[in-house]
Residue, then its C-alpha position, 0 to 999 in steps of 0.5 A: m638219754r636219747a633225743q627221741a626219748r625226750g620227744l625231740a625230732a629234727a624239723r624236716p624242710h617243706r617242699r617249695k616251688p622254686r622262684t626265679t627273677d622276673s627277666q621279662h621286665t621293662q626296667p633298664v639293667a645296670p651295666h656290669l662294670l667289673g666283668r670277671h675282674l674281681t681283684a683290687r689293688a687297694p682297700t675301699r676301691t672296689w665293692v660288691a653287693d648282693s641281697t636276698s630274701i629268707g623265709t622265716r616263721a615270722g615272715w620274710l627277712s630281707l638281707a643285703g650286704i656289701r663287701d670290700v673286694y681287696s680285704r674280702r671283709a664285709s663293709g656293711y649289711a642290713m636286715g629288714r622286712 
């Protein structure tokens, strides 16, 4: 039986207004210590991190992660409101 016959349909994404970072703030900016040199000679010497917010039906989800540059494995992550 086809999905349409079962009453199923793909969810279509809603158009949303793009959001960008506020670059006109007065807070200090941390120095970029690695530049473009993203290699490491040993494990647990160099990490990179990033965070993002994801819109869900239940509200906004914040996700942050840390990755070891040498092994390219996630060293840790956290999710929360």
